[in-house]
LOMIRO-711024 format. One record per residue (C-alpha): x, y, z; residue in three letters. Coordinates in steps of 0.25 Angstrom, whole numbers, plus 5000, padded with zeros to 4 digits. Each point is the difference from the previous one (the first is absolute). Example, Ala and Ser with C-alpha at 12.3 -4.5 7.8 and 13.67 -1.06 7.14 Angstrom:
2
504949825031ALA/500650144998SER/
END
This chain:
400
508048314684MET/501049944991VAL/501050104994GLY/499550115009ALA/500850135002GLU/499749995015ALA/499149935010GLN/499450145004VAL/500150134993ALA/499750125009VAL/499750134993ILE/500350135007GLY/501350045007GLY/499450085011GLY/500049955015VAL/498849904998VAL/500649944988GLY/501449995006CYS/499449945013ALA/499249894991VAL/501349974993ALA/500749995013HIS/499049915006ALA/500149904988LEU/501550005001ALA/500049975015ARG/499249884997ARG/500849954988GLY/499050044989VAL/500750064987GLY/499550144998ALA/500250104989LEU/499850155004LEU/499650094989LEU/500150155002GLU/499650104989ALA/500950115005ASP/501550005000ASP/500049995015GLU/499349945012LEU/499050085009ALA/499850104989SER/498550025003GLY/499250015013ALA/501049925008SER/501150104997GLY/499150125005ALA/499549935012ASN/500150065014SER/500949895005GLY/499149985012VAL/499849865004LEU/498649995006HIS/499649905011THR/498550004996GLY/499650065013PHE/499050094993ASP/499649904989SER/498549955000PRO/500049865006PRO/499749884991GLY/500450064987GLU/501049944991LEU/500950125000GLU/500049995015THR/500349865001HIS/501250024990LEU/500550125008ILE/499949925013LEU/500749884994ARG/501150084994ALA/500350065013ALA/500349865005ALA/500949974988LEU/500750134999ARG/500950005012GLU/500849884995GLU/499950044986LEU/500550145002LEU/501249945008ASP/500349904989GLU/499950114989LEU/500950095008ALA/499050114996VAL/500050135009PRO/498950025009VAL/499750095012TRP/499149955010ARG/499650145005CYS/498549975003GLY/498850104998ALA/499250095008LEU/498650064998LEU/499650125009GLU/498650055000PRO/499750155001ARG/498549995002SER/499049925007SER/499549944987ASP/501549964996GLU/500249945014ARG/498749914998ALA/500649974986ALA/501349965006VAL/499449915011ALA/499249934988ARG/501449974993LEU/500549955013ALA/498949905000GLU/500249974986ASN/501549975003ALA/499649905011ARG/499049934990ALA/501249984991ASN/501049965010GLY/500950124998VAL/500750065012ALA/499550145003ALA/500050085012ALA/498950105003LEU/500650115009GLY/499350085011ALA/500050124991ASP/499249934989GLY/501249984992SER/500349864993LEU/501449944999SER/500349894990VAL/501449955003PRO/500249914988ASP/499750104989GLU/501350024992SER/500750064988VAL/500849944989THR/500650034986ASP/498949954991PRO/501050004988VAL/501049925008ALA/499049915005PHE/499549974986THR/501449984994ARG/500449915011ALA/498849914998LEU/500449994985ALA/501549985003ALA/499749895010ALA/499049934990ALA/501150014990GLY/501049945009ALA/499049895002GLY/499849974985GLY/499050104995ALA/500350074987ARG/499750154999ILE/499850074987ARG/499950154999LEU/499450084988GLY/499149884998ALA/498650064997LEU/498949905000VAL/498950034990THR/499249885000ARG/499749875007LEU/499449884993ALA/499749855003SER/501049904997ALA/500049855001ALA/500249985015GLY/500450145003GLY/500050144995VAL/500650084988THR/500650135003ILE/500250104988GLU/501050125002LEU/500050134992ASP/501249954993SER/499249894994GLY/500749895008GLU/499149895006ARG/500349935013LEU/499349875005TYR/499849985014VAL/499349905009SER/499350115008ALA/500050155001ALA/499750115010VAL/499550144996ASN/500650105010CYS/500050114989ALA/499550115010GLY/499350114993LEU/500049924987HIS/499549875006ALA/498650024995ASP/500550024986GLU/500849885000LEU/498849925006ALA/499250054988ARG/501149954990SER/499749865007ALA/498550014998GLY/499750045014ASP/499150115005ASP/500850045012LEU/499750125009VAL/500350134994GLU/501350055005VAL/500350155001TYR/501150095005PRO/499850075014ARG/501050105001LYS/500750025013GLY/500950115002GLU/501150035011PHE/500850115005LEU/501449985004VAL/500750085011PHE/501449995006ALA/500149945014GLN/500250105011GLN/500450005015GLN/499449945008PRO/499949884990VAL/498649954997LEU/500149865004ASP/498649944998GLN/498949994990ILE/498950115003LEU/498749954995LEU/498750094999PRO/498749965006VAL/499249954989PRO/498650074997SER/498949984990ALA/500850074990LEU/501149905000GLY/501349955007LYS/500650144999GLY/501550044999VAL/501149935008LEU/501450055003VAL/501149905001PHE/501549995000PRO/500849934989THR/500849885004VAL/501350074997ASP/499750115010ARG/500250114990ARG/498650044997ALA/498650025005ILE/498949974990ILE/498550055001ALA/498949954992GLY/499349954992PRO/498950064992THR/499049914994ALA/499550044986ARG/499249924991GLU/500650014986ARG/500049934986GLU/501450024994ASP/500849885004LYS/501350074996ARG/499950135007ASP/500850005013ARG/500250155000ALA/499850075014VAL/498850104997GLU/500150155003THR/499149995013ASP/500649885006ALA/500850095011ALA/498750075003GLU/499249875002LEU/501149935008ILE/500650115009LEU/498950055009GLU/499649865003ARG/501449955002ALA/500350125010ARG/498849965008HIS/500649875002VAL/501550055002TYR/500050155003PRO/501550014998ALA/499849994985LEU/499650155001SER/501450035001GLN/500549924988LEU/499950024985GLU/499949884991PRO/501249944993LEU/499249944990GLY/498849914996ALA/499649884993TYR/498749934996ALA/499749854998GLY/498849944993LEU/499349895008ARG/499349904992PRO/498650015006ALA/498849924996GLY/498650054996ARG/499249955012GLY/501049895004ALA/501349985007ASN/501049895001TYR/499549924988VAL/500849875000ILE/499349894992GLU/500149904989HIS/499850044986SER/498649954994ARG/500649994986ALA/501449945003LEU/500049895010PRO/501550025004ARG/499950155001LEU/499850085014ILE/499750145000HIS/500650095012VAL/499350144998ALA/499650125007ALA/501049995011ILE/500150135006ARG/501150075008SER/500049895011THR/500549914990GLY/501450035005LEU/499649955013SER/499249884996ALA/501049954988SER/500649885007PRO/498749955004ALA/499450034986ILE/501249914994GLY/499749895010GLU/498550014996HIS/500249994985VAL/501049895002LEU/498949925008GLY/498950034989MET/501049954989LEU/500349875008ALA/498549975003ARG/499750024985ALA/501049904997GLY/500950094992ALA/501249995009ILE/500649905010ALA/500750085010PRO/501149945008GLY/500450035014PRO/500350155004ALA/501550034999ARG/500850135004ALA/500550074987LEU/501450054999PRO/500050154999THR/501150074992PRO/500950085010ALA/499750154999PRO/501150104994ALA/501050055010PRO/499650135007ALA/500750134997SER/500050135007ASP/500450084988ALA/498950094996PRO/500149964985GLU/499949865004ALA/498650025007ARG/498949934992THR/498750074997GLU/499049985011ALA/498749934996TRP/499250135002TRP/501050084992GLU/499849904989ARG/498550025001ALA/500150155000ALA/500949994988ARG/499149914992ARG/498850095004SER/500850124994GLY/500349934987GLU/498549974999SER/499650145002ALA/501050054989ARG/499549894991GLY/498650065002CYS/500450144997GLU/500749964988SER/498849924995GLY/500849875000SER/499449885008PRO/500650005014PRO/501249915000GLY/500250014985ALA/501450024994ALA/
END
């Protein structure tokens, strides 16, 4: 498209949008990342658990499972390249009844079907050695930084209000009134992906917020050094307990509440009641601890759909990436690769060979307490608190 602002605009600065921008930059495709907020990972990505899943329990054959498994193969090299902190601590499921023992045995078979390493113990427990934890905000920012170093441009505070057809591409309208012209666009707008799709003339799956709340505890001796997974039941996957990558905290959760307000990230008053009993079942040592804090994330769930990655029916050079639930952190590198392939097959881009992207050096470390940066889980708790105060004052959560 002659005079285009960029080859591809990626709308949304969460981990999925940043992974798509990174995949494009890695193949020499000019990308423009547009994020409505004033910082990256401000939505679901910033309030994720930070657990990197292997896909051992994912249903075989589904797109989500395929992408999680593919991402596991991509991630080792990528994490080293990005210098993102990761703790390969592994995960454990311990059954406490005959029904749970049978459920764990089925998970072991599922892991085998997916080609994921998992060991079933004589006591019925299941060890998944390749499950790990990371800093989801650092991961998101590192993807964006590497994409930027590879030529992508990043614009914060750029709220996209409408997508429309343009000769040989897509017109993007911002809330400021500015119009941008790009050869192709990718809608990674998370909770607002359905609204953005409607602005383009598409009837995409409805996206609603599924609130997931977590409690945070200080690490104690002996240190919890692995992810403790509940045995899933007909009621859901349950509450997990896991250490943070910085070794400073233990987190328990999440809840799973179907909500309508896409702005309300407040932790609800009964969150501790919903989490604690189930968390202590998995990790009895929590009975001796009091929570340091709590946070909530709004996962972009789809009505009757999951992992909707498809071409627009209204705009030939637009791809929607919607209803990517919490496993999006784990699957994001493969989602980026998948979307790049879709754009290439549609003739929207001509990607070059893969190349390593330079990553800006991290800031020098300091042991001074005042120099310690806010941990991702502290940031998530702060933002949940701000949302709660906004609700109490009658202002929209996040409003000034």
